C-alpha positions, -999 to 999 in steps of 0.1 A, spaced: -458 75 -21 -421 87 -17 -398 83 -45 -366 61 -41 -336 62 -61 -342 33 -82 -378 46 -87 -379 85 -97 -412 103 -91 -433 110 -125 -446 139 -111 -430 172 -133 -436 208 -127 -443 227 -155 -412 249 -173 -414 283 -163 -421 306 -192 -399 335 -198 -431 359 -197 -431 343 -160 -392 348 -153 -394 384 -165 -426 390 -138 -407 374 -107 -371 391 -116 -395 427 -116 -410 419 -82 -377 406 -70 -366 444 -81 -392 456 -63 -386 437 -29 -350 449 -30 -356 483 -39 -388 486 -13 -360 472 18 -333 496 5 -354 525 3 -369 517 36 -336 518 56 -343 555 60 -380 556 70 -392 555 103 -421 529 91 -406 500 72 -426 496 39 -432 459 27 -440 438 -2 -468 414 -2 -465 386 -29 -487 358 -44 -484 341 -81 -493 371 -100 -498 396 -80 -478 421 -57 -484 449 -36 -461 479 -20 -475 488 13 -461 519 27 -471 542 54 -510 551 44 -506 538 7 -510 508 -10 -497 504 -48 -511 474 -61 -496 452 -93 -515 424 -107 -498 402 -137 -516 387 -165 -493 364 -183 -509 355 -212 -510 391 -224 -475 403 -206 -499 432 -193 -499 445 -156 -527 467 -143 -518 490 -114 -536 514 -90 -522 531 -60 -548 538 -29 -545 557 4 -553 539 38 -589 548 30 -592 532 -1 -596 562 -22 -578 559 -57 -550 578 -61 -536 565 -96 -539 534 -119 -526 524 -150 -511 495 -168 -483 489 -190 -464 457 -207 -431 435 -199 -418 429 -230 -397 398 -242 -362 421 -243 -367 427 -201 -381 463 -206 -414 474 -199 -436 498 -223 -457 525 -203 -476 550 -220 -453 548 -248 -421 548 -232 -399 517 -227 -380 515 -196 -355 487 -183 -371 464 -154 -349 479 -127 -355 515 -136 -391 509 -137 -389 492 -100 -371 523 -87 -399 548 -104 -428 526 -90 -410 524 -53 -406 561 -54 -444 564 -64 -453 539 -35 -433 554 -7 -442 596 -18 -477 598 -21 -472 635 -33 -454 624 -65 -486 612 -80 -503 646 -78 -497 659 -115 -477 629 -122 -478 621 -158 -470 583 -165 -470 588 -204 -441 614 -206 -417 602 -230 -377 602 -217 -358 618 -242 -323 620 -244 -316 654 -228 -334 637 -200 -320 620 -171 -325 586 -165 -354 590 -136 -374 610 -163 -404 598 -145 -393 612 -109 -405 644 -98 -375 673 -95 -374 668 -59 -365 633 -65 -339 636 -92 -304 629 -81 -316 608 -53 -323 573 -67 -311 540 -62 -291 537 -96 -271 567 -93 -242 574 -64 -238 609 -51 -205 611 -36 -186 641 -18 -149 651 -24 -128 622 -7 -114 634 25 -78 622 31 -78 591 56 -116 590 53 -117 553 55 -87 545 74 -91 555 110 -54 558 116 -51 581 84 -47 574 50 -34 543 35 0 561 25 7 568 59 0 532 74 31 516 85 47 551 95 52 564 133 28 587 141 43 621 148 
């Protein structure tokens, strides 16, 4: 039956909960950061999604997460291409838009960056301790191994600016002047 302007449909969609909206936001961040990270790789990683689960699939590694809206817990596990478990654990999505993992609280975006790095660098798991707490003396990417620190999506690294680097005909101060 099709509803007309005079006869609205009686069917209504359930209102999304804060818990599910936070999960959808986290999954969206995983999609974005995975796509951005894949720009410099030979094989493009991708994200597979279902209502309460997500997987980051990269060459030889699959990182799966399963969300329980009732408890706000996310169980995750990372397996190589032959099914060997590399790491697993869980975290809770808190109602303030952060996650708690191993006693550490992180913003959703920083947690997503860490999980994408985990998924794209299986060596990241070796000897890695997800329970380390971030301290004020540590950088924002406290969970990243030394080789990845300073190479995150959240931090831009810039070289010294060169005069005229963005203007093909010289610097903006030279535009409109005659060439020598």
